[in-house]
C-alpha positions as CSV (number, residue, x, y, z in Angstrom):
1,P,-1.0,28.0,-10.8
2,A,-3.5,27.2,-8.1
3,G,-6.8,25.8,-9.3
4,V,-5.5,24.2,-12.5
5,K,-7.5,21.1,-13.2
6,F,-6.7,18.3,-15.7
7,T,-9.3,15.8,-16.7
8,L,-8.4,12.1,-16.5
9,R,-8.5,11.9,-20.3
10,R,-5.9,14.8,-20.6
11,I,-3.6,13.2,-18.0
12,N,-3.8,10.0,-19.9
13,E,-3.0,11.8,-23.2
14,L,0.0,13.5,-21.5
15,E,1.3,10.3,-20.1
16,L,1.0,8.6,-23.5
17,A,2.9,11.4,-25.2
18,M,5.6,11.2,-22.6
19,L,5.9,7.5,-22.9
20,G,6.1,7.9,-26.7
21,C,8.9,10.4,-26.4
22,L,10.7,7.9,-24.2
23,K,10.0,5.1,-26.7
24,F,8.4,3.3,-23.8
25,S,11.8,2.7,-22.2
26,V,10.9,3.5,-18.6
27,K,13.3,1.2,-16.7
28,V,15.2,3.5,-14.3
29,P,17.4,2.8,-11.2
30,A,15.6,3.3,-7.9
31,S,17.9,6.2,-7.0
32,E,17.0,8.1,-10.1
33,Y,13.3,7.5,-9.6
34,A,13.5,8.8,-6.1
35,K,15.4,11.9,-7.2
36,Y,12.8,12.9,-9.7
37,Y,9.9,11.8,-7.5
38,F,10.9,14.2,-4.7
39,L,11.8,16.9,-7.2
40,L,8.3,16.8,-8.8
41,R,6.7,16.5,-5.4
42,S,8.3,19.6,-4.1
43,M,7.5,21.5,-7.3
44,M,3.9,20.5,-7.0
45,I,3.8,21.7,-3.4
46,R,5.5,25.0,-4.1
47,S,3.3,25.7,-7.1
48,G,0.1,25.2,-5.2
49,L,-0.9,22.2,-7.4
50,A,-0.6,19.6,-4.6
51,G,-3.8,18.2,-3.4
52,D,-4.8,17.8,0.3
53,D,-3.6,14.2,0.2
54,L,-0.1,15.2,-0.7
55,M,0.0,18.0,1.8
56,K,-1.0,15.7,4.6
57,S,1.7,13.2,3.7
58,M,4.6,15.6,4.2
59,A,6.2,13.4,6.9
60,P,9.4,11.8,5.9
61,L,9.1,8.2,4.7
62,D,10.1,5.4,7.0
63,V,11.1,1.9,6.0
64,E,7.5,0.7,5.9
65,G,6.4,3.8,4.0
66,A,9.1,3.5,1.4
């Protein structure tokens, strides 16, 4: 929902919980990382949770940007 705010402390708590569930095994192939990066990015935009910075960076990545 639009306007949802998380404190830095809460974000850190969520990150730590996620890493714990993954048993800190976070090595993933680049293709899998890209898949989920773009999935989460589009979900943030559609949900209205994307900040201005993300909305301004909607141009496709080029070789330098990647």
